[in-house]
C-alpha positions in Angstrom: -11.8 29.5 -81.7 -8.8 31.9 -82.6 -7.9 32.2 -79.1 -7.4 28.7 -78.5 -5.7 28.3 -81.9 -3.1 30.8 -80.8 -2.9 29.5 -77.3 -4.1 32.5 -75.4 -6.4 29.9 -73.4 -6.0 26.1 -73.2 -9.0 23.9 -74.3 -9.0 23.0 -78.1 -12.1 21.7 -79.2 -12.3 18.4 -81.1 -13.8 19.4 -84.8 -15.7 15.9 -84.7 -17.4 16.4 -81.4 -19.4 19.5 -81.5 -22.8 20.9 -80.4 -24.9 24.0 -81.0 -24.3 25.4 -77.6 -20.6 24.3 -77.1 -18.1 21.4 -77.6 -16.3 18.9 -75.6 -12.9 20.2 -74.9 -9.7 18.3 -75.4 -8.5 18.4 -72.0 -10.7 18.9 -68.9 -12.5 21.7 -67.3 -10.5 21.6 -64.4 -7.0 21.9 -66.0 -4.9 24.7 -65.0 -6.8 25.8 -61.8 -5.6 29.0 -60.6 -7.3 32.1 -58.8 -5.3 34.3 -61.2 -1.5 35.9 -61.1 -0.1 36.1 -57.8 0.8 39.6 -58.7 -2.5 40.8 -59.7 -3.7 44.5 -59.4 -7.4 43.6 -59.5 -9.9 41.0 -57.8 -13.3 40.7 -58.8 -16.2 38.5 -57.4 -19.2 37.7 -59.7 -22.7 36.3 -58.8 -25.3 34.7 -60.6 -23.3 32.2 -62.4 -24.6 28.4 -63.1 -24.0 26.8 -59.6 -21.7 23.9 -59.0 -23.2 20.6 -57.9 -21.6 17.2 -56.9 -22.8 15.8 -60.0 -22.5 18.8 -62.2 -19.1 21.1 -61.3 -18.9 24.4 -63.2 -15.6 26.1 -63.9 -15.1 29.6 -64.8 -12.0 30.2 -67.2 -11.0 33.6 -68.0 -8.0 35.3 -69.8 -7.2 39.1 -70.3 -4.7 40.9 -72.5 -1.1 41.3 -71.0 -0.6 43.5 -68.2 -0.2 47.1 -69.5 3.4 48.4 -69.4 2.1 51.7 -68.3 0.2 52.3 -65.2 -3.4 52.9 -65.2 -6.2 52.9 -62.7 -9.0 50.4 -63.4 -11.3 52.0 -60.9 -11.1 55.5 -62.6 -10.8 54.9 -66.4 -8.5 53.2 -69.1 -6.4 56.6 -69.1 -2.9 56.0 -69.5 -3.5 52.3 -70.5 -1.1 51.0 -73.1 -2.6 49.9 -76.6 -1.3 47.2 -78.6 -1.8 46.6 -82.5 -3.9 43.5 -82.3 -4.9 40.5 -80.3 -1.7 38.7 -81.1 0.2 41.2 -79.7 -1.7 41.9 -76.5 -2.5 38.5 -75.3 0.6 36.3 -74.1 0.2 32.3 -74.6 -1.6 30.7 -71.5 1.6 29.0 -70.5 3.6 31.8 -70.5 4.5 34.0 -67.3 2.7 37.1 -68.6 -0.5 35.0 -68.9 -3.3 37.1 -67.4 -6.1 34.7 -66.4 -6.9 31.5 -64.4 -9.6 28.8 -63.7 -11.8 28.2 -60.4 -14.6 26.4 -59.6 -17.9 28.1 -59.2 -19.4 27.6 -55.9 -22.8 26.0 -55.0 -24.1 29.5 -54.9 -23.0 30.6 -58.2 -20.5 32.7 -57.1 -16.6 33.0 -58.2 -13.7 35.2 -57.5 -11.1 36.1 -60.0 -8.1 38.4 -60.3 -6.1 39.9 -63.0 -3.4 42.5 -63.8 -4.5 45.6 -65.0 -5.0 44.6 -68.9 -3.7 46.4 -71.9 -6.1 47.7 -74.8 -5.7 46.7 -78.4 -7.0 47.4 -81.6 -9.2 45.6 -83.5 -8.7 47.6 -86.3 -10.4 50.2 -87.1 -12.0 49.6 -83.7 -10.7 49.8 -80.3 -11.1 47.2 -77.5 -10.7 48.9 -74.2 -9.5 46.8 -71.3 -11.6 43.7 -70.8 -11.6 40.3 -69.2 -12.7 37.4 -71.3 -15.1 34.6 -69.4 -15.7 31.3 -70.5 -17.7 28.5 -68.6 -17.1 24.6 -68.7 -19.4 22.1 -67.1 -19.0 18.5 -66.1 -15.7 17.4 -67.0 -15.0 18.6 -70.8 -18.1 20.7 -72.3 -17.1 24.0 -73.0 -19.5 26.7 -73.8 -19.0 28.6 -77.4 -20.2 31.8 -75.7 -17.3 34.0 -74.3 -18.5 36.8 -72.2 -16.5 39.7 -70.9 -15.9 41.9 -68.0 -15.4 45.4 -69.2 -13.2 48.5 -67.4 -15.2 51.6 -68.1 -15.1 55.3 -67.0 -15.8 54.9 -63.1 -18.0 52.0 -63.6 -17.3 48.0 -64.8 -19.9 45.9 -66.7 -20.6 42.6 -68.1 -21.4 41.4 -71.8 -23.1 38.1 -71.4 -24.7 35.4 -73.4 -27.9 33.3 -72.8 -26.4 31.0 -70.5 -25.0 33.7 -68.3 -27.7 36.0 -68.3 -28.0 36.3 -64.8 -24.3 36.9 -64.2 -24.0 40.1 -61.8 -20.6 41.9 -60.5 -20.6 41.6 -56.8 -17.7 43.9 -56.2 -14.5 44.7 -57.5 -11.6 45.8 -55.2 -7.6 46.3 -55.3 -5.8 43.2 -55.0 -2.8 43.2 -52.6 -0.2 40.4 -53.2 1.4 38.6 -50.4 4.8 40.4 -49.3 7.7 39.4 -51.4 5.8 38.7 -54.3 8.1 39.2 -57.6 6.6 41.6 -59.9 8.7 41.0 -63.0 6.4 43.0 -65.6 5.1 45.5 -63.1 3.6 48.6 -64.7 5.4 51.8 -64.6 4.2 55.5 -65.1 4.3 56.7 -68.8 7.4 59.0 -68.1 9.5 55.9 -66.8 8.9 53.7 -69.7 11.5 53.2 -72.6 9.0 52.6 -75.3 11.4 51.1 -78.0 12.6 48.1 -75.7 8.9 46.9 -75.0 8.1 43.5 -76.8 6.0 43.3 -78.1 6.3 46.8 -79.3 3.0 48.7 -78.3 1.1 51.0 -81.1 0.6 53.7 -78.0 -1.5 54.7 -75.1 -4.7 56.1 -74.0 -4.0 59.8 -73.2 -7.6 61.2 -72.8 -11.1 59.8 -71.9 -14.1 61.8 -71.2 -17.9 61.4 -71.5 -19.9 63.2 -74.0 -23.4 64.5 -74.2 -25.5 62.5 -76.8 -26.2 65.9 -78.8 -22.4 67.0 -78.9 -20.5 67.1 -82.3 -16.8 67.2 -82.1 -14.8 68.4 -85.5 -12.0 66.1 -86.5 -8.8 68.1 -85.9 -7.3 66.8 -88.9 -9.8 66.2 -91.8 -12.2 69.0 -90.2 -15.1 66.4 -90.8 -18.0 66.5 -88.3 -18.3 63.5 -86.2 -21.4 62.7 -84.0 -21.8 60.8 -81.0 -22.7 57.7 -83.1 -19.6 57.7 -85.0 -16.2 56.9 -84.0 -13.2 58.4 -86.0 -9.6 57.6 -85.8 -7.1 60.1 -87.6 -3.5 60.0 -87.2 -1.7 63.4 -87.0 0.3 62.5 -90.2 -3.1 62.0 -92.0 -2.0 58.5 -93.0 -5.0 56.6 -90.8 -8.5 57.6 -91.4 -11.4 55.2 -90.2 -14.8 55.3 -88.7 -17.0 53.1 -86.4 -20.4 53.0 -85.1 -21.1 53.1 -81.4 -24.2 53.8 -79.3 -25.1 57.5 -78.0 -23.9 56.9 -74.6 -20.5 57.3 -75.7 -16.8 57.9 -74.6 -14.2 59.9 -76.3 -10.6 58.6 -75.8 -7.5 60.0 -77.2 -4.7 57.6 -78.1 -1.1 58.5 -78.9 1.6 56.2 -80.1 5.0 56.9 -78.5 7.4 58.4 -79.1 6.1 60.9 -81.7 3.3 59.8 -83.9 -0.1 59.8 -82.2 -3.7 59.5 -83.3 -5.4 62.8 -82.7 -8.8 61.5 -82.0 -10.1 57.9 -81.4 -13.9 57.2 -79.9 -14.2 53.8 -78.3 -17.1 51.6 -77.5 -17.4 52.2 -73.8 -21.1 51.9 -73.6 -23.1 49.0 -72.1 -24.9 48.6 -75.3 -21.8 49.0 -77.7 -20.5 47.2 -80.6 -19.6 43.7 -79.7 -16.2 42.9 -81.1 -16.1 39.2 -80.6 -16.9 38.6 -84.2 -14.1 40.1 -85.3 -11.8 39.3 -82.4 -12.5 35.6 -83.0 -12.5 35.6 -86.7 -9.1 33.9 -88.1 -9.7 35.7 -91.4 -10.0 39.0 -90.1 -6.9 38.6 -88.1 -5.0 37.6 -91.0 -6.3 40.4 -93.1 -5.5 42.9 -90.4 -1.9 41.7 -90.5 -2.0 42.1 -94.3 -1.6 38.5 -95.0 -4.5 35.7 -96.0 -6.1 33.0 -94.3 -5.1 29.5 -95.7 -8.0 27.1 -95.2 -5.7 24.1 -95.7 -3.2 24.9 -93.0 -6.1 26.6 -90.8 -3.6 29.5 -90.3 -2.2 32.9 -91.7 0.0 33.1 -94.8 1.8 35.8 -96.7 0.1 34.3 -100.0 -1.3 31.2 -101.2 0.5 27.8 -101.9 0.6 26.1 -105.1 -2.7 24.6 -106.2 -4.8 27.1 -104.1 -6.0 30.7 -105.0 -6.8 33.7 -103.2 -10.4 34.7 -102.8 -11.8 37.4 -100.6 -8.3 37.0 -98.5 -8.6 33.1 -98.2 -6.8 30.3 -99.9 -9.2 28.3 -101.3 -9.5 25.6 -104.1 -9.5 26.9 -107.8 -12.7 26.5 -109.3 -12.7 23.4 -111.8 -16.2 23.8 -113.4 -17.9 26.8 -114.7 -21.7 27.1 -114.7 -24.6 25.9 -112.5 -25.8 22.2 -112.2 
């Protein structure tokens, strides 16, 4: 799992001990217990989770992108949320102060309360992942489920994307979290006008500056290429004409405008803010995709990205593999 390899979340699986629905994690389900950051912005209560029992405790792990440097309202829309170039920039490591997640024990009624700082958005090129919280179940002492669910922040609504094990999970409520007086806020969000973008680390790609709903029959002209973009297509075109990509989403779509500070910006970008939208997990958690998006190759021998393939290996489809030693078929 790319998130654990990059240490965005704890719990590396033993490659020799896997099952179809999950794996026995190295460490324990109850590691790093925390209700979330002390300086969180939002508190969410979920119900319908598998209930804990005395013999089978269930833990809910979650992690989100780092707090958005630019302040935005999670209860209204992703407008003004910072956008990072990719997952590796958006997610801090779980042991860093900027980590935006935690681990709680699900109660006997299948309920859990979590809290996060208002997270940033990020590109999963050519798509945009709007602010979300990734969720993962861990049962007994070490069994971690493969399926990573997510909580998504939309336009005046929030929803869950879940797998078979958590199909009954629902949002009971979401409310603003008020930290205790005197709680340090070293990375507090600021208004766009107050940010010095060039000094931010990692450097953001931009921020969302407009977000609105569209009617399913509406057609929007691309301001740069003049191509006609329907509600089932996402177009992202830079003002310089240097970037042009498309993506598929459902008709119940949202149009979002993203700008890259301080000068170059994306003129139009439609994101997948719909309940049945494209699931980006296959891309987000693919090490091959991550490497290719960074202009590198994936080396199967080091299980990591590389600028080029080492001696004795060859590059095939963006991956370093053993060279073909015998032609023909058997």
